[in-house]
BAFI-807316 format. One record per atom (N, C-alpha, C, O): atom name; x, y, z. Coordinates in pm, whole numbers. Layout:
<sites>
SITE atom     c1     c2     c3
SITE   CA      X      Y      Z
...
</sites>
This chain:
<sites>
SITE atom     c1     c2     c3
SITE    N  -1177   -906  -2431
SITE   CA  -1102   -897  -2306
SITE    C  -1042   -758  -2290
SITE    O   -969   -711  -2378
SITE    N  -1073   -692  -2181
SITE   CA  -1021   -558  -2153
SITE    C   -897   -571  -2067
SITE    O   -899   -638  -1963
SITE    N   -789   -509  -2109
SITE   CA   -666   -510  -2030
SITE    C   -624   -367  -2000
SITE    O   -653   -274  -2075
SITE    N   -556   -351  -1889
SITE   CA   -510   -220  -1846
SITE    C   -370   -236  -1787
SITE    O   -349   -322  -1702
SITE    N   -277   -154  -1831
SITE   CA   -140   -161  -1781
SITE    C   -104    -33  -1708
SITE    O   -135     78  -1753
SITE    N    -37    -49  -1593
SITE   CA      4     67  -1513
SITE    C    107     22  -1410
SITE    O    131    -97  -1392
SITE    N    166    120  -1342
SITE   CA    262     89  -1235
SITE    C    200    124  -1100
SITE    O    118    215  -1087
SITE    N    243     48   -999
SITE   CA    194     73   -863
SITE    C    255    202   -810
SITE    O    377    220   -812
SITE    N    170    290   -763
SITE   CA    213    418   -708
SITE    C    201    423   -557
SITE    O    271    500   -491
SITE    N    112    342   -502
SITE   CA     94    341   -358
SITE    C     34    210   -311
SITE    O    -43    146   -383
SITE    N     71    169   -189
SITE   CA     20     44   -131
SITE    C    -17     68     14
SITE    O     61    123     91
SITE    N   -137     27     51
SITE   CA   -183     36    190
SITE    C   -218   -106    235
SITE    O   -310   -167    181
SITE    N   -145   -157    334
SITE   CA   -169   -294    382
SITE    C   -280   -296    485
SITE    O   -274   -223    584
SITE    N   -382   -378    462
SITE   CA   -493   -397    554
SITE    C   -482   -534    618
SITE    O   -384   -605    597
SITE    N   -582   -573    698
SITE   CA   -574   -700    770
SITE    C   -561   -820    677
SITE    O   -474   -905    699
SITE    N   -645   -828    575
SITE   CA   -645   -945    488
SITE    C   -626   -911    341
SITE    O   -644   -997    254
SITE    N   -590   -786    313
SITE   CA   -576   -745    173
SITE    C   -483   -624    161
SITE    O   -437   -567    260
SITE    N   -458   -588     36
SITE   CA   -382   -467      5
SITE    C   -471   -374    -77
SITE    O   -542   -416   -169
SITE    N   -465   -244    -42
SITE   CA   -529   -143   -125
SITE    C   -421    -82   -213
SITE    O   -326    -21   -163
SITE    N   -436   -100   -344
SITE   CA   -330    -65   -438
SITE    C   -374     52   -527
SITE    O   -480     49   -589
SITE    N   -288    156   -531
SITE   CA   -312    271   -616
SITE    C   -216    268   -733
SITE    O    -95    251   -715
SITE    N   -269    284   -855
SITE   CA   -188    282   -975
SITE    C   -158    424  -1024
SITE    O   -226    519   -985
SITE    N    -57    436  -1109
SITE   CA    -17    570  -1154
SITE    C   -109    629  -1259
SITE    O    -85    740  -1307
SITE    N   -214    558  -1296
SITE   CA   -314    614  -1387
SITE    C   -439    659  -1310
SITE    O   -546    680  -1368
SITE    N   -421    674  -1177
SITE   CA   -527    724  -1088
SITE    C   -638    624  -1061
SITE    O   -740    660  -1004
SITE    N   -620    498  -1100
SITE   CA   -716    393  -1065
SITE    C   -655    308   -953
SITE    O   -540    329   -914
SITE    N   -731    214   -904
SITE   CA   -680    128   -798
SITE    C   -767      5   -782
SITE    O   -870     -8   -847
SITE    N   -725    -85   -695
SITE   CA   -802   -207   -670
SITE    C   -758   -268   -537
SITE    O   -653   -234   -483
SITE    N   -841   -358   -486
SITE   CA   -810   -433   -365
SITE    C   -761   -572   -405
SITE    O   -815   -633   -497
SITE    N   -660   -620   -335
SITE   CA   -603   -753   -362
SITE    C   -596   -833   -234
SITE    O   -530   -793   -139
SITE    N   -664   -948   -233
SITE   CA   -663  -1035   -116
SITE    C   -524  -1096    -96
SITE    O   -457  -1131   -193
SITE    N   -483  -1107     29
SITE   CA   -351  -1163     59
SITE    C   -341  -1312     27
SITE    O   -231  -1368     24
SITE    N   -455  -1376      4
SITE   CA   -452  -1520    -25
SITE    C   -376  -1550   -153
SITE    O   -334  -1665   -174
SITE    N   -356  -1452   -239
SITE   CA   -285  -1475   -365
SITE    C   -133  -1473   -349
SITE    O    -60  -1498   -444
SITE    N    -87  -1443   -227
SITE   CA     55  -1453   -190
SITE    C    146  -1367   -278
SITE    O    261  -1402   -305
SITE    N     93  -1255   -321
SITE   CA    176  -1156   -392
SITE    C    182  -1031   -304
SITE    O     79   -977   -263
SITE    N    305   -985   -275
SITE   CA    325   -866   -194
SITE    C    356   -749   -288
SITE    O    466   -742   -341
SITE    N    262   -659   -310
SITE   CA    283   -550   -406
SITE    C    387   -449   -358
SITE    O    396   -418   -239
SITE    N    465   -400   -455
SITE   CA    568   -302   -425
SITE    C    551   -182   -519
SITE    O    512   -198   -634
SITE    N    581    -64   -468
SITE   CA    575     55   -551
SITE    C    670     39   -670
SITE    O    786      2   -653
SITE    N    621     67   -787
SITE   CA    699     54   -909
SITE    C    673    -74   -985
SITE    O    713    -86  -1101
SITE    N    606   -173   -922
SITE   CA    573   -297   -993
SITE    C    482   -266  -1113
SITE    O    393   -182  -1105
SITE    N    508   -336  -1222
SITE   CA    425   -320  -1341
SITE    C    307   -416  -1335
SITE    O    324   -538  -1325
SITE    N    189   -359  -1341
SITE   CA     66   -436  -1324
SITE    C    -13   -440  -1454
SITE    O    -24   -340  -1525
SITE    N    -67   -556  -1484
SITE   CA   -160   -569  -1595
SITE    C   -289   -630  -1541
SITE    O   -289   -737  -1481
SITE    N   -399   -558  -1564
SITE   CA   -530   -603  -1517
SITE    C   -609   -659  -1634
SITE    O   -616   -599  -1741
SITE    N   -670   -775  -1612
SITE   CA   -756   -837  -1712
SITE    C   -900   -822  -1665
SITE    O   -936   -869  -1558
SITE    N   -981   -756  -1749
SITE   CA  -1116   -722  -1705
SITE    C  -1223   -810  -1762
SITE    O  -1206   -873  -1867
SITE    N  -1336   -812  -1691
SITE   CA  -1457   -879  -1737
SITE    C  -1571   -784  -1706
SITE    O  -1640   -798  -1604
SITE    N  -1592   -688  -1795
SITE   CA  -1685   -581  -1763
SITE    C  -1623   -494  -1656
SITE    O  -1511   -446  -1671
SITE    N  -1697   -473  -1546
SITE   CA  -1647   -391  -1436
SITE    C  -1565   -473  -1337
SITE    O  -1512   -417  -1241
SITE    N  -1553   -604  -1358
SITE   CA  -1484   -690  -1263
SITE    C  -1344   -725  -1312
SITE    O  -1319   -736  -1432
SITE    N  -1253   -741  -1217
SITE   CA  -1117   -787  -1249
SITE    C  -1117   -939  -1244
SITE    O  -1150   -999  -1142
SITE    N  -1080  -1000  -1357
SITE   CA  -1076  -1146  -1359
SITE    C   -933  -1199  -1349
SITE    O   -913  -1318  -1326
SITE    N   -834  -1111  -1366
SITE   CA   -696  -1156  -1357
SITE    C   -600  -1040  -1336
SITE    O   -627   -927  -1374
SITE    N   -486  -1071  -1274
SITE   CA   -383   -971  -1248
SITE    C   -246  -1032  -1275
SITE    O   -216  -1143  -1231
SITE    N   -166   -958  -1348
SITE   CA    -27   -996  -1372
SITE    C     63   -889  -1312
SITE    O     38   -770  -1331
SITE    N    169   -929  -1240
SITE   CA    263   -836  -1180
SITE    C    403   -868  -1230
SITE    O    452   -979  -1213
SITE    N    466   -768  -1293
SITE   CA    601   -787  -1348
SITE    C    606   -909  -1439
SITE    O    699   -989  -1433
SITE    N    502   -922  -1523
SITE   CA    490  -1028  -1624
SITE    C    466  -1167  -1564
SITE    O    476  -1267  -1635
SITE    N    434  -1174  -1435
SITE   CA    403  -1302  -1370
SITE    C    257  -1301  -1326
SITE    O    213  -1208  -1258
SITE    N    183  -1404  -1365
SITE   CA     41  -1408  -1335
SITE    C     18  -1429  -1185
SITE    O     68  -1525  -1126
SITE    N    -57  -1338  -1125
SITE   CA    -95  -1350   -984
SITE    C   -217  -1439   -971
SITE    O   -219  -1530   -888
SITE    N   -318  -1413  -1052
SITE   CA   -434  -1501  -1061
SITE    C   -509  -1472  -1190
SITE    O   -496  -1364  -1248
SITE    N   -587  -1570  -1233
SITE   CA   -675  -1551  -1349
SITE    C   -795  -1643  -1330
SITE    O   -778  -1763  -1309
SITE    N   -915  -1587  -1336
SITE   CA  -1037  -1662  -1308
SITE    C  -1112  -1695  -1438
SITE    O  -1128  -1609  -1525
SITE    N  -1156  -1818  -1447
SITE   CA  -1235  -1860  -1563
SITE    C  -1377  -1806  -1552
SITE    O  -1416  -1754  -1447
SITE    N  -1453  -1820  -1659
SITE   CA  -1594  -1778  -1656
SITE    C  -1670  -1855  -1548
SITE    O  -1757  -1799  -1480
SITE    N  -1638  -1982  -1534
SITE   CA  -1705  -2065  -1434
SITE    C  -1675  -2015  -1292
SITE    O  -1763  -2011  -1207
SITE    N  -1550  -1978  -1268
SITE   CA  -1512  -1927  -1136
SITE    C  -1581  -1794  -1106
SITE    O  -1628  -1771   -994
SITE    N  -1587  -1708  -1205
SITE   CA  -1654  -1580  -1187
SITE    C  -1803  -1599  -1157
SITE    O  -1859  -1531  -1072
SITE    N  -1865  -1692  -1227
SITE   CA  -2007  -1718  -1204
SITE    C  -2031  -1777  -1066
SITE    O  -2129  -1744  -1000
SITE    N  -1942  -1864  -1022
SITE   CA  -1954  -1922   -889
SITE    C  -1939  -1815   -781
SITE    O  -2012  -1815   -682
SITE    N  -1843  -1725   -801
SITE   CA  -1825  -1615   -706
SITE    C  -1949  -1526   -701
SITE    O  -1990  -1481   -594
SITE    N  -2008  -1500   -818
SITE   CA  -2128  -1418   -823
SITE    C  -2242  -1482   -745
SITE    O  -2313  -1414   -670
SITE    N  -2260  -1613   -763
SITE   CA  -2367  -1684   -692
SITE    C  -2342  -1683   -541
SITE    O  -2435  -1664   -463
SITE    N  -2218  -1703   -502
SITE   CA  -2186  -1703   -360
SITE    C  -2211  -1566   -299
SITE    O  -2261  -1554   -187
SITE    N  -2175  -1460   -375
SITE   CA  -2198  -1324   -326
SITE    C  -2347  -1299   -307
SITE    O  -2388  -1242   -207
SITE    N  -2427  -1340   -404
SITE   CA  -2571  -1321   -396
SITE    C  -2630  -1394   -276
SITE    O  -2714  -1339   -205
SITE    N  -2586  -1518   -255
SITE   CA  -2636  -1596   -143
SITE    C  -2598  -1531    -10
SITE    O  -2681  -1520     80
SITE    N  -2474  -1488      1
SITE   CA  -2428  -1424    125
SITE    C  -2498  -1291    147
SITE    O  -2529  -1254    261
SITE    N  -2523  -1219     38
SITE   CA  -2592  -1091     49
SITE    C  -2735  -1110     97
SITE    O  -2784  -1032    179
SITE    N  -2801  -1214     47
SITE   CA  -2938  -1242     90
SITE    C  -2940  -1280    238
SITE    O  -3029  -1237    312
SITE    N  -2844  -1359    282
SITE   CA  -2837  -1398    423
SITE    C  -2814  -1276    511
SITE    O  -2873  -1265    619
SITE    N  -2729  -1186    464
SITE   CA  -2700  -1065    541
SITE    C  -2823   -976    552
SITE    O  -2849   -918    657
SITE    N  -2898   -966    443
SITE   CA  -3020   -885    445
SITE    C  -3123   -945    540
SITE    O  -3190   -872    614
SITE    N  -3137  -1077    537
SITE   CA  -3232  -1144    626
SITE    C  -3193  -1122    773
SITE    O  -3278  -1097    858
SITE    N  -3065  -1131    800
SITE   CA  -3016  -1111    938
SITE    C  -3042   -968    983
SITE    O  -3090   -946   1094
SITE    N  -3011   -872    896
SITE   CA  -3032   -731    929
SITE    C  -3180   -701    952
SITE    O  -3216   -624   1041
SITE    N  -3265   -763    870
SITE   CA  -3409   -742    885
SITE    C  -3458   -792   1020
SITE    O  -3534   -724   1088
SITE    N  -3414   -911   1059
SITE   CA  -3456   -968   1187
SITE    C  -3410   -880   1303
SITE    O  -3481   -866   1403
SITE    N  -3293   -821   1290
SITE   CA  -3240   -733   1395
SITE    C  -3317   -602   1401
SITE    O  -3332   -544   1509
SITE    N  -3366   -555   1287
SITE   CA  -3431   -424   1280
SITE    C  -3584   -431   1283
SITE    O  -3650   -328   1295
SITE    N  -3639   -550   1271
SITE   CA  -3784   -566   1251
SITE    C  -3866   -498   1361
SITE    O  -3963   -428   1330
SITE    N  -3831   -516   1485
SITE   CA  -3910   -458   1594
SITE    C  -3912   -306   1585
SITE    O  -4017   -244   1602
SITE    N  -3797   -246   1558
SITE   CA  -3790   -101   1546
SITE    C  -3863    -52   1421
SITE    O  -3928     53   1423
SITE    N  -3852   -128   1313
SITE   CA  -3924    -91   1190
SITE    C  -4075    -94   1212
SITE    O  -4146     -6   1163
SITE    N  -4123   -194   1285
SITE   CA  -4267   -203   1313
SITE    C  -4314    -82   1394
SITE    O  -4423    -30   1371
SITE    N  -4232    -37   1488
SITE   CA  -4267     81   1568
SITE    C  -4269    206   1480
SITE    O  -4358    291   1494
SITE    N  -4173    216   1390
SITE   CA  -4169    331   1299
SITE    C  -4293    333   1210
SITE    O  -4353    439   1188
SITE    N  -4330    217   1160
SITE   CA  -4450    206   1075
SITE    C  -4574    252   1151
SITE    O  -4653    330   1099
SITE    N  -4590    203   1274
SITE   CA  -4708    237   1353
SITE    C  -4712    385   1387
SITE    O  -4820    440   1411
SITE    N  -4598    451   1391
SITE   CA  -4594    593   1426
SITE    C  -4628    684   1309
SITE    O  -4650    804   1329
SITE    N  -4633    631   1189
SITE   CA  -4658    713   1069
SITE    C  -4806    747   1053
SITE    O  -4892    669   1096
SITE    N  -4837    862    992
SITE   CA  -4975    892    955
SITE    C  -5029    784    861
SITE    O  -4952    716    794
SITE    N  -5161    770    855
SITE   CA  -5223    660    783
SITE    C  -5187    659    635
SITE    O  -5175    551    576
SITE    N  -5168    776    573
SITE   CA  -5134    780    431
SITE    C  -4999    715    405
SITE    O  -4980    648    304
SITE    N  -4905    735    495
SITE   CA  -4774    674    480
SITE    C  -4780    523    506
SITE    O  -4709    446    442
SITE    N  -4865    483    600
SITE   CA  -4884    340    623
SITE    C  -4944    273    500
SITE    O  -4901    164    461
SITE    N  -5042    337    440
SITE   CA  -5103    281    319
SITE    C  -5003    273    205
SITE    O  -5005    180    125
SITE    N  -4915    371    199
SITE   CA  -4809    370     98
SITE    C  -4720    247    113
SITE    O  -4693    177     16
SITE    N  -4677    221    234
SITE   CA  -4591    106    260
SITE    C  -4669    -24    243
SITE    O  -4614   -124    195
SITE    N  -4797    -24    280
SITE   CA  -4880   -143    259
SITE    C  -4885   -181    111
SITE    O  -4885   -299     76
SITE    N  -4890    -80     25
SITE   CA  -4894   -105   -120
SITE    C  -4768   -176   -166
SITE    O  -4775   -272   -244
SITE    N  -4653   -131   -119
SITE   CA  -4527   -195   -157
SITE    C  -4519   -337   -103
SITE    O  -4475   -429   -172
SITE    N  -4563   -355     20
SITE   CA  -4562   -489     80
SITE    C  -4649   -586      1
SITE    O  -4611   -700    -22
SITE    N  -4766   -538    -42
SITE   CA  -4858   -622   -117
SITE    C  -4800   -661   -253
SITE    O  -4811   -777   -294
SITE    N  -4738   -567   -321
SITE   CA  -4689   -592   -456
SITE    C  -4555   -665   -461
SITE    O  -4521   -726   -563
SITE    N  -4479   -660   -353
SITE   CA  -4347   -723   -350
SITE    C  -4329   -798   -218
SITE    O  -4306   -734   -115
SITE    N  -4339   -932   -219
SITE   CA  -4323  -1010    -96
SITE    C  -4186   -990    -29
SITE    O  -4171  -1017     90
SITE    N  -4088   -943   -107
SITE   CA  -3953   -921    -52
SITE    C  -3932   -777     -6
SITE    O  -3823   -743     39
SITE    N  -4034   -695    -17
SITE   CA  -4015   -552     13
SITE    C  -3964   -529    154
SITE    O  -3873   -449    174
SITE    N  -4021   -597    252
SITE   CA  -3982   -571    391
SITE    C  -3834   -597    413
SITE    O  -3766   -521    480
SITE    N  -3786   -705    355
SITE   CA  -3645   -742    374
SITE    C  -3552   -654    292
SITE    O  -3448   -610    339
SITE    N  -3592   -628    167
SITE   CA  -3501   -562     74
SITE    C  -3501   -410     83
SITE    O  -3397   -347     68
SITE    N  -3619   -350    108
SITE   CA  -3629   -205     89
SITE    C  -3699   -127    200
SITE    O  -3690     -5    203
SITE    N  -3768   -194    290
SITE   CA  -3856   -119    379
SITE    C  -3783    -22    472
SITE    O  -3834     87    498
SITE    N  -3667    -58    520
SITE   CA  -3595     33    609
SITE    C  -3560    163    539
SITE    O  -3563    270    599
SITE    N  -3527    153    410
SITE   CA  -3494    272    330
SITE    C  -3618    359    312
SITE    O  -3613    481    329
SITE    N  -3730    296    278
SITE   CA  -3855    369    257
SITE    C  -3904    432    387
SITE    O  -3951    546    386
SITE    N  -3894    360    497
SITE   CA  -3936    414    626
SITE    C  -3857    539    663
SITE    O  -3913    635    715
SITE    N  -3729    537    635
SITE   CA  -3645    653    665
SITE    C  -3698    776    590
SITE    O  -3712    884    648
SITE    N  -3726    758    461
SITE   CA  -3778    869    380
SITE    C  -3912    918    434
SITE    O  -3936   1038    441
SITE    N  -3998    825    471
SITE   CA  -4130    861    522
SITE    C  -4120    938    654
SITE    O  -4188   1039    672
SITE    N  -4038    890    745
SITE   CA  -4023    958    873
SITE    C  -3970   1100    855
SITE    O  -4015   1193    922
SITE    N  -3874   1116    765
SITE   CA  -3819   1248    738
SITE    C  -3922   1339    672
SITE    O  -3925   1459    696
SITE    N  -4006   1280    587
SITE   CA  -4111   1358    522
SITE    C  -4210   1412    624
SITE    O  -4249   1529    617
SITE    N  -4250   1329    719
SITE   CA  -4342   1373    824
SITE    C  -4280   1486    905
SITE    O  -4347   1582    942
SITE    N  -4152   1474    931
SITE   CA  -4079   1576   1006
SITE    C  -4080   1710    931
SITE    O  -4105   1815    989
SITE    N  -4051   1703    801
SITE   CA  -4047   1824    718
SITE    C  -4185   1887    707
SITE    O  -4201   2008    722
SITE    N  -4285   1804    681
SITE   CA  -4422   1854    669
SITE    C  -4470   1919    798
SITE    O  -4536   2023    796
SITE    N  -4437   1857    912
SITE   CA  -4479   1911   1040
SITE    C  -4417   2044   1073
SITE    O  -4478   2128   1138
SITE    N  -4293   2063   1027
SITE   CA  -4222   2187   1057
SITE    C  -4261   2301    963
SITE    O  -4267   2417   1005
SITE    N  -4287   2270    835
SITE   CA  -4304   2375    735
SITE    C  -4450   2404    699
SITE    O  -4481   2515    657
SITE    N  -4537   2309    714
SITE   CA  -4682   2327    707
SITE    C  -4742   2346    567
SITE    O  -4851   2294    542
SITE    N  -4676   2417    476
SITE   CA  -4738   2452    348
SITE    C  -4653   2407    230
SITE    O  -4531   2396    242
SITE    N  -4717   2380    115
SITE   CA  -4640   2345     -6
SITE    C  -4539   2452    -44
SITE    O  -4426   2420    -81
SITE    N  -4578   2579    -36
SITE   CA  -4489   2688    -73
SITE    C  -4364   2690     14
SITE    O  -4253   2710    -36
SITE    N  -4380   2668    144
SITE   CA  -4266   2668    235
SITE    C  -4173   2550    206
SITE    O  -4052   2563    219
SITE    N  -4230   2436    167
SITE   CA  -4148   2318    137
SITE    C  -4069   2338      9
SITE    O  -3953   2298      1
SITE    N  -4131   2399    -92
SITE   CA  -4059   2429   -217
SITE    C  -3942   2522   -189
SITE    O  -3833   2502   -241
SITE    N  -3965   2624   -106
SITE   CA  -3859   2718    -70
SITE    C  -3748   2646      6
SITE    O  -3629   2669    -19
SITE    N  -3787   2561     98
SITE   CA  -3691   2483    179
SITE    C  -3602   2397     90
SITE    O  -3481   2388    113
SITE    N  -3662   2334    -10
SITE   CA  -3587   2245    -99
SITE    C  -3473   2317   -170
SITE    O  -3370   2257   -200
SITE    N  -3491   2445   -198
SITE   CA  -3393   2521   -275
SITE    C  -3281   2581   -190
SITE    O  -3184   2634   -243
SITE    N  -3295   2574    -58
SITE   CA  -3194   2632     31
SITE    C  -3069   2545     41
SITE    O  -3071   2428      5
SITE    N  -2961   2603     89
SITE   CA  -2840   2528    117
SITE    C  -2860   2445    244
SITE    O  -2946   2474    326
SITE    N  -2779   2341    257
SITE   CA  -2797   2243    364
SITE    C  -2796   2306    504
SITE    O  -2877   2270    588
SITE    N  -2704   2400    528
SITE   CA  -2694   2458    663
SITE    C  -2820   2535    700
SITE    O  -2860   2537    816
SITE    N  -2884   2598    601
SITE   CA  -3008   2669    628
SITE    C  -3124   2572    643
SITE    O  -3215   2595    722
SITE    N  -3120   2463    566
SITE   CA  -3224   2361    582
SITE    C  -3222   2302    722
SITE    O  -3327   2279    781
SITE    N  -3103   2276    776
SITE   CA  -3088   2219    909
SITE    C  -3142   2312   1017
SITE    O  -3193   2266   1119
SITE    N  -3132   2444    995
SITE   CA  -3183   2538   1092
SITE    C  -3335   2542   1092
SITE    O  -3397   2573   1193
SITE    N  -3394   2511    977
SITE   CA  -3540   2515    966
SITE    C  -3607   2386   1011
SITE    O  -3714   2389   1072
SITE    N  -3543   2273    982
SITE   CA  -3599   2141   1016
SITE    C  -3485   2052   1068
SITE    O  -3375   2054   1014
SITE    N  -3512   1977   1172
SITE   CA  -3410   1888   1230
SITE    C  -3396   1761   1147
SITE    O  -3421   1651   1195
SITE    N  -3357   1778   1019
SITE   CA  -3342   1663    930
SITE    C  -3221   1579    970
SITE    O  -3128   1629   1033
SITE    N  -3224   1454    933
SITE   CA  -3117   1360    966
SITE    C  -2989   1394    890
SITE    O  -2993   1448    780
SITE    N  -2876   1360    950
SITE   CA  -2746   1374    881
SITE    C  -2717   1254    792
SITE    O  -2613   1250    727
SITE    N  -2807   1156    789
SITE   CA  -2783   1033    714
SITE    C  -2842   1034    573
SITE    O  -2844    931    505
SITE    N  -2888   1149    528
SITE   CA  -2950   1156    396
SITE    C  -2850   1141    283
SITE    O  -2736   1188    291
SITE    N  -2893   1074    177
SITE   CA  -2829   1082     46
SITE    C  -2911   1181    -36
SITE    O  -3016   1227      9
SITE    N  -2865   1214   -155
SITE   CA  -2944   1300   -241
SITE    C  -3080   1239   -272
SITE    O  -3180   1310   -280
SITE    N  -3082   1107   -289
SITE   CA  -3206   1039   -324
SITE    C  -3306   1037   -208
SITE    O  -3424   1065   -229
SITE    N  -3260   1006    -87
SITE   CA  -3352   1002     26
SITE    C  -3406   1140     58
SITE    O  -3523   1155     93
SITE    N  -3321   1242     47
SITE   CA  -3365   1378     75
SITE    C  -3470   1423    -27
SITE    O  -3573   1480      9
SITE    N  -3442   1397   -154
SITE   CA  -3537   1436   -258
SITE    C  -3671   1369   -239
SITE    O  -3775   1433   -255
SITE    N  -3670   1241   -206
SITE   CA  -3795   1168   -185
SITE    C  -3868   1220    -63
SITE    O  -3990   1238    -67
SITE    N  -3798   1246     46
SITE   CA  -3861   1296    168
SITE    C  -3927   1431    146
SITE    O  -4037   1456    194
SITE    N  -3859   1519     71
SITE   CA  -3915   1651     44
SITE    C  -4043   1640    -39
SITE    O  -4141   1708    -12
SITE    N  -4041   1554   -141
SITE   CA  -4158   1539   -226
SITE    C  -4275   1475   -151
SITE    O  -4390   1513   -171
SITE    N  -4245   1379    -66
SITE   CA  -4351   1319     15
SITE    C  -4411   1424    109
SITE    O  -4533   1429    127
SITE    N  -4326   1505    168
SITE   CA  -4373   1612    257
SITE    C  -4461   1710    181
SITE    O  -4565   1753    230
SITE    N  -4418   1745     61
SITE   CA  -4494   1839    -23
SITE    C  -4635   1786    -49
SITE    O  -4732   1859    -31
SITE    N  -4646   1661    -91
SITE   CA  -4778   1607   -123
SITE    C  -4860   1582      3
SITE    O  -4983   1585     -2
SITE    N  -4795   1557    114
SITE   CA  -4869   1534    238
SITE    C  -4945   1659    282
SITE    O  -5057   1650    332
SITE    N  -4883   1777    263
SITE   CA  -4951   1900    303
SITE    C  -5040   1954    191
SITE    O  -5127   2038    218
SITE    N  -5021   1909     68
SITE   CA  -5100   1960    -45
SITE    C  -5216   1868    -81
SITE    O  -5329   1914    -97
SITE    N  -5188   1741    -93
SITE   CA  -5292   1645   -133
SITE    C  -5250   1507    -82
SITE    O  -5177   1434   -149
SITE    N  -5297   1471     37
SITE   CA  -5248   1355    111
SITE    C  -5253   1225     31
SITE    O  -5165   1140     46
SITE    N  -5354   1209    -52
SITE   CA  -5369   1083   -125
SITE    C  -5252   1056   -217
SITE    O  -5223    940   -248
SITE    N  -5184   1161   -261
SITE   CA  -5069   1142   -350
SITE    C  -4949   1081   -277
SITE    O  -4857   1030   -342
SITE    N  -4949   1086   -145
SITE   CA  -4844   1017    -69
SITE    C  -4852    867    -98
SITE    O  -4749    801   -111
SITE    N  -4972    816   -107
SITE   CA  -4992    673   -134
SITE    C  -4950    638   -276
SITE    O  -4898    530   -301
SITE    N  -4974    730   -370
SITE   CA  -4954    701   -512
SITE    C  -4812    722   -561
SITE    O  -4772    663   -662
SITE    N  -4734    806   -493
SITE   CA  -4600    839   -542
SITE    C  -4512    717   -559
SITE    O  -4525    618   -486
SITE    N  -4421    723   -656
SITE   CA  -4324    615   -676
SITE    C  -4244    590   -548
SITE    O  -4225    681   -467
SITE    N  -4195    466   -531
SITE   CA  -4113    432   -417
SITE    C  -3978    502   -420
SITE    O  -3932    545   -526
SITE    N  -3917    513   -304
SITE   CA  -3792    587   -292
SITE    C  -3681    532   -381
SITE    O  -3598    608   -432
SITE    N  -3680    401   -401
SITE   CA  -3575    340   -484
SITE    C  -3627    291   -619
SITE    O  -3553    228   -694
SITE    N  -3752    318   -651
SITE   CA  -3807    274   -779
SITE    C  -3727    324   -899
SITE    O  -3706    248   -994
SITE    N  -3680    451   -899
SITE   CA  -3602    497  -1014
SITE    C  -3471    420  -1033
SITE    O  -3416    417  -1143
SITE    N  -3423    358   -927
SITE   CA  -3295    286   -934
SITE    C  -3311    137   -960
SITE    O  -3232     78  -1034
SITE    N  -3413     76   -899
SITE   CA  -3428    -69   -912
SITE    C  -3544   -109  -1003
SITE    O  -3557   -226  -1040
SITE    N  -3629    -13  -1038
SITE   CA  -3743    -43  -1123
SITE    C  -3872    -52  -1043
SITE    O  -3872    -94   -928
SITE    N  -3983    -11  -1106
SITE   CA  -4112     -9  -1038
SITE    C  -4157   -147   -992
SITE    O  -4203   -163   -878
SITE    N  -4145   -247  -1080
SITE   CA  -4193   -380  -1044
SITE    C  -4105   -443   -936
SITE    O  -4156   -510   -846
SITE    N  -3974   -423   -946
SITE   CA  -3883   -481   -847
SITE    C  -3908   -422   -708
SITE    O  -3893   -491   -608
SITE    N  -3945   -296   -704
SITE   CA  -3966   -230   -574
SITE    C  -4103   -261   -515
SITE    O  -4121   -260   -393
SITE    N  -4198   -289   -602
SITE   CA  -4334   -310   -555
SITE    C  -4424   -194   -588
SITE    O  -4536   -184   -537
SITE    N  -4375   -104   -672
SITE   CA  -4451     13   -714
SITE    C  -4496    -10   -858
SITE    O  -4421     16   -952
SITE    N  -4619    -60   -876
SITE   CA  -4662    -94  -1012
SITE    C  -4764      5  -1067
SITE    O  -4811    -12  -1180
SITE    N  -4799    106   -991
SITE   CA  -4890    207  -1041
SITE    C  -4816    299  -1136
SITE    O  -4712    356  -1100
SITE    N  -4866    316  -1256
SITE   CA  -4799    395  -1357
SITE    C  -4896    489  -1426
SITE    O  -5017    486  -1401
SITE    N  -4842    572  -1511
SITE   CA  -4924    659  -1594
SITE    C  -5013    752  -1514
SITE    O  -4964    829  -1431
SITE    N  -5144    746  -1539
SITE   CA  -5239    840  -1477
SITE    C  -5248    821  -1327
SITE    O  -5289    913  -1256
SITE    N  -5212    704  -1278
SITE   CA  -5222    678  -1135
SITE    C  -5095    712  -1059
SITE    O  -5089    693   -937
SITE    N  -4993    761  -1130
SITE   CA  -4867    794  -1067
SITE    C  -4851    943  -1053
SITE    O  -4918   1020  -1122
SITE    N  -4764    984   -963
SITE   CA  -4734   1125   -944
SITE    C  -4590   1150   -982
SITE    O  -4500   1081   -935
SITE    N  -4567   1248  -1067
SITE   CA  -4431   1284  -1107
SITE    C  -4361   1348   -989
SITE    O  -4398   1457   -946
SITE    N  -4259   1281   -935
SITE   CA  -4192   1331   -816
SITE    C  -4068   1413   -850
SITE    O  -3986   1439   -762
SITE    N  -4052   1454   -974
SITE   CA  -3934   1530  -1012
SITE    C  -3955   1680   -996
SITE    O  -3859   1756  -1000
SITE    N  -4081   1724   -977
SITE   CA  -4105   1867   -962
SITE    C  -4233   1890   -883
SITE    O  -4312   1799   -862
SITE    N  -4252   2014   -839
SITE   CA  -4375   2055   -772
SITE    C  -4439   2166   -853
SITE    O  -4373   2233   -933
SITE    N  -4567   2185   -831
SITE   CA  -4638   2282   -912
SITE    C  -4590   2425   -890
SITE    O  -4598   2508   -980
SITE    N  -4541   2454   -769
SITE   CA  -4501   2590   -737
SITE    C  -4363   2625   -790
SITE    O  -4323   2741   -786
SITE    N  -4287   2525   -840
SITE   CA  -4151   2552   -887
SITE    C  -4155   2634  -1016
SITE    O  -4050   2666  -1071
</sites>
């Protein structure tokens, strides 16, 4: 059992919870359903279960403490709700996603077809993320034309990259890196667009994403030959 003791340094009241800052620079959210009103200076003890808080004591009085069974039930409920939310979001985005897919060059379509074939859940779980990377890759490839120009572009600062290509402001480091590498292979050797690992494969795993091509059939997306 991991425990942590600290004093409340700041409290921000939200609609249904409190955002609590502790004097050890950590913090947590507390639902108002527990009927504890946090005050600056209160002594807090947190009971941990890995990365999750399973119990909280304030001024030596227990606010709540969850059993293993309760934690497992909460986990199952979260998973169920998360799946429902993903299904709902997919249904809302499906028409636009289909248009995006149809607008892609054939190599990018074949790439997405591979993920769809290998993972029946790909469309719901990951396709919108992959489509974003693919669309940005096409944009970068169309603007820069050559592998050498794309390698140079990758090394520039963001403000200069924006002047060269109208890239989206919604990129993370991962989506940008994937888009650049897809663009690089599209102008250098199109077939490698189909073979490259999925945008989230390094995070969720090749099999989970639907990317099962490995070894000699895979392309190392961590570098380019001109680097």
